[in-house]
N, C-alpha and C positions, 0 to 999 in steps of 0.2 A: 354304660349311663352317665358316669362322669362327664367324660370327653362329649356325649351329646350335648348333655346341657352346659358344658364347657365353651364349646360351639355356640349354643344358642345367645351365651351371655356375649362372649364377643361379636356375634353378628348385630344384637340388638345394642351394644354398646357404639360399635363402626360405624352402624346407623344413626345415632344419638350423634356422633361427630359430625359427623358429617351432616348434619341438618341444622347442626351448632356456626360450621365452617361456612355454610350458604351464604350470602350476601345478602341482607336486609334491603329490601327495598326501602328507599326512603321518597316520600313525595318531594314535589318542590316545595311544597307549603315547610316540610321539616327540615329540608336542606337549607330557605330561609332564616327559619327561625336558628338553627347549629352554627350560621352565619352573625348570630346575633341582629340580624336585622338593617345592618349596614345599607341596602340598597334602598333602604327606606326611611332612613334616618331623616329626619328633619322634611318631610313632605308631607303634604297634606295628600290624602289618599282614598282615591273610591274603589268598590271591591264591587267584582259583578261574580255572586255566589249563589247557592243553593243547598239544602241539606247534604249532597254528595259532596262540597265544600270542607273536609274534615281531615285531622291526621289522622295517625294510626292511635291515636288515644281517643279517637270520634270525637275529638274536640274542635268546636266550628272556625274557621279563620277569621268568620266576624268576632268573635271572642277574644283569639290568637292575636289579632292584630290590633285591637282596642287594650290589650293590654300588652302591648309590645311597646320597652323603654323606646324614647325619641319619633314614636309613631303617631297620626295625628289620623286616624279613621273618619272620616266628616259623610260620609257618604254611602249609599248602598245601591246597587241594580238589579231588578229582577228580570232574568230570563223565563222564559216556557215555562208556566210550572209557580214560578212568583218564587224569593226568597226561603220560604220554607216550605214549597212544594205541596202547598194546599189547594191551587188550582188546575182545575182539568184538562188532558192536553186541547191546546185548539184554545179555550179560552182565554177571553183577554185579562192581564193583568192590570192591576191600578194601582196609581202614583200614589202612594203616602207616607204619612209618619211612621214608622216603627215603632209600635207600643214600647218594645221589649229595652231599646237602644236608646230611642229619642233622635236615631238616623233618619235622616230622609230616605226613600226607597225610591226610584226614578226606575218604573215600568219599560221595557225595552221587547217587551209583548203584546201591548198596547195602542196608543194612538200614534207611537213610532216604534220600530226596531232596531232601531239606530240615536247612540246618544246625541244629542241637541247639544248646540254650543251653549245653553244655558245649563243643561247639567254639567258639563264639563267645566264649568264658567269656577276658577278658583282651585282649582284641582292643579297636584306637579303628576301623578303616578293614575293611572288606572289598569287596577290586580284584576287576574281572571284564574279564578280559580274554581271550575266545575270538570266534573267527570261525565265525561261524551260515553257512548259506545264503542265508536268506530263504523258507523254508516253513517254515508253523506244526509239520509236523509234526519237523523236527531238534530234537531236544530239549532244547539250550542256550540256548532262551528260556525254556523253561518251570523249568530250574534258575536262571536267572539271578531272575524274581521271584520264587521261591520262596524264594530267599535274600534278597531284599531284607525280605519278611516275615518273616523271622527275626531279621534285621537292627531293623529296627523293635522287635519284640518287646523286642530285646536293649538298646535304644540304641545301637548301634552305627552309623554312615555308611555307606553303600556309595556303592561309587566304579565306573562303568560307564569304561573306556578304550575310546572308540568306534572304531568298525571300515566301514566301506561296506559296503554291502548289496552281494554279487556280482551280483544278477541285478537293480541299480540301485533307486531312489526312485520311481518313476513308476509302476511294473508291481502291478497290483490283480486277483489272480486269484482264482477256485474260490469254495465255500462258505464260510460263517460256521461257527461250532460255535453251533447250534440245539436241543439236545437236551443238559440239563444229566448226563445218566445217558450222555453218551458223552464228557464232560470228562475226560481224560485226560493225560498227561506226554506224549502226542503231538498234544493241542490241548488244552491249557493256558490259553489264553487268547482274547478274543472277538475274533478278526484274522481273514480269510482266509485260505487256503490259502497263498497269495502276498500278503505285506500291504505290502512296498514301505515298509520304515522301518529304519534302523540299529536297531542292539541298541540304544544312546543313549537314540533316540529310543522305541522299543519300551517302553525302562524307565521312561520319562516317562508315556506312557500307561499303564500298570501301576499305577505310584505315583497319577497325577491321576485315573483314574476311580476309583479307589476297588477295584478288583479283588483285593488282600490286603489281610487284616482290619486291618493293623498298616503302614501308610503307614512307610515310610523316609527317613533324611533321606539325601538322593541327589545326591550329585555326578556329572555327566557330564563327562569331559574330551573334548572334541569333536574330531572330526576335521579337517583345514584344506587347503583346495584340493579338495576334493570337490564335485561335481555330482549335481545328482539323476539325471540323463542316463546316468550313467555305467555301465557294466557292471566287472566285474572287469579286463580287460582293457585298460581306458581309462584305468587308477588309477596304470599302472607297478609294482606292488607286486607284490614275489613271491608266489604260493602256496604253503602248505605245506597239505599234506592234513590235513581237521578232522576228518575219519575213516577208516577203512580204504577207502571206495569214494565217497571224495568226494576224489581225486588231484590235480585242476590246477582250476583258476580256473574253466574253462569248466562242471567236472561239474553244477557248481547248476544249469543249465540243463536238464541231462538227466534230473538227478534229477528235478525240477518235470514234466518231459515223459514218463517211462514209471513214476516211483515207485507212482502208484497203481495200475497196470494191475499192477504186480508183487503187490499186496497182495492180488491175485483169484485168484492161484497158475495153475498151467496155462500159463503165458509166460513165456519167460527173457527177461531186461530186461538182459544182459549182465554180472549177477553172476555170477561163475564165468569169466569171459574176461575180457582185459585192455582191452576196454569199458563197463564197470559205469555201468549207465543208457543208455549211448549207443547199444543197440539193442536189438530184441524179435525175437523166434523159437521156431517149434514144431516138433515134428518131423510130415515129411510136408505140408511146406509148400511151395509154386511160390514163391519169392524174386521172383522177375520180376513174379508176380501180385498177390503184396502192394505192391511198390513202386510200381505202374501204379494200384492201387486207393488208395492212400493218396494220393498225387500228385496221382491226380484229381480231389480235393478241395482242391486249390489256396487251401492253407493257408499264410499270408503268412513265409517266411523260412525257409521248413523245407525242405529235399527229403530223399528216400525214397531209401537205394541198396541192391538187391538183395545179400543178403549170406548164405552159407552158413558155417555155423560150430560149432565144437564144445566146449560149455561143459567142465570141468575141476572143476566141483565148484557143488552147489547146484541149482539146475531143470535135469533133461533131461541130468545128467551124462552124458558121455563119449555121447552121443546125436549126430549129425550132423544141425543139424537149419537149417532155411529160416527168415529172416525180411527184416529191413531194417537197416539203420542209418542215423541221422539225421546230417544234416549244417545247420546253420543257416550260413544265407546271408547271412541278416542279423537276428539274437536279437532286435535291443530289437521286433519286429514280431511273432516269432512267437508266438503263445497257446500257452502251454507247458502248463498245464497239461491242455486241452481235449483236447491230442494222445491222451492216455491212451483215451479216449472214439473218438476216431476210429478208434485202431488197435482196438481193440475191435470195431468196427464193419467195418474193414476185413478183418479175420480170417475173420470168417459171411461179409461178401459175397465173396471171394477166393478161400477155403481150405473156405467150407462148415463151420466151427467152431463151432460159439457156445461159447467159453468159459468166460463166465459159466454159462449154464445148464448148464456141465457138470461145474463145480466145485459148483453146486448139488446136482444129479445124484449126487456122489460124496458128500454129507454135508458140506461143508468149512464152518465156520464163517466169517463175517463182521465178527466182531467188531472187529479191528484195521481192516478195511478200513473200515467205519462208523466208528473212534474217529479213521481218517487225515484222513475227510471230515469228522467234527465233526459227523453227523447220519446218519441211512440215508435220509434223502431221494433221495441218490445210487442206492442199491440199489434202494430201491423203482421208478424210474425204471427202472432195467435191467431188472428184473424184468417193466414194463408194456410193456419193448417200445420205448422212448421213442427217439428218436434223439440222436443225440452232439450236433446242433445243437438241440436240446430243452433238453439236459442243461445243455449249456454258459448259455444263456439264461435258464435257470433263476437263474445265479449273477446275473445284469444287478445288482438292485433290493437285494442285500448287498453288493457292490462298490461301488454307489455311496454309500451308505448310510455303511459305512466310509471312503471317501474325504473325502465333509466331513468328519465324527467327529474325524479323527486330525490336519488342519490345527491344533489348537490347541497339538500336541505333537513339530513339525516343527522340525529347528534347521534344515537348508540348503535 
């Protein structure tokens, strides 16, 4: 018995030592602080941020820079949802004076999505500290690149305080932006839907590939201790909601898995229920049959559990609907983007409902669906009756091409 308890003690202390020895991930804003803010010393600073721009102690970068010695924070810039995350998705953000700090807040999601020369006047550097989700349609990297272009034209330095990609740095999935007519704020840059890079690496890519008219003087303050195989849960960092429907560190996984499906309509993907993007459902659907069909695909790393629920707003508000909840058993292996299209197929097989055809018959416009995809090829494939497996296979060449092209811009 003593030997057994001795073994347990050694095992526990060994695990504790391994955890202690594991490198702590330091955010770019923490690396900047650890270096005494030298890169900003004596400069007049503008800051693009929102509630996700915090350090591991949950102190806002706004407050960190206001208190930093030798740093003069003179303006704030608000992306989609605003600097305090209090503006709903898609709603315009107004420019104003921040009553808490007294600083001017310039909106980058209202009358303009790119800083004007007047906004940048008097700045030496524009700093970017936002946590994105690793999906192209999340608008923060669009804001970043357009701000870089404006800084290049104005002769203002652009600095990225880097952050981990919550989906990791290895996953590349989905279609590229294939049609110029579909380039938009949800598909601004020529990267796959899931691009496997940090925001600092994306900034280097944008600047280096000439995707903006006027490249900027770019500084990236890198994260430390992060590996490309890390998901958010592996970083040991707290998660602050990057936007209202991305409440926790697992949310980016679910957003990619069901977000495209949500753009088709007729399916609730958990928005309006306490599980945003974590489930999907429709009226008069047998949840057990739907779960059985989805699980029968054998998609790695994900299990679908039958679920009945009632959204309190959004699609099917106040209706009892049947569907499934997604559970990731091995998130690294789960084919996130593909789940959208297997779900469409499973709904048709298990419930006899062709959700896409219903949307077409109802006269739905697919502008946003096409823009999120960066191509109309996905919609045309659905119209032609192609299987989920065929749609997913159609992405492979673009994914591999991008994987090779991005290498020169990786920092980790």
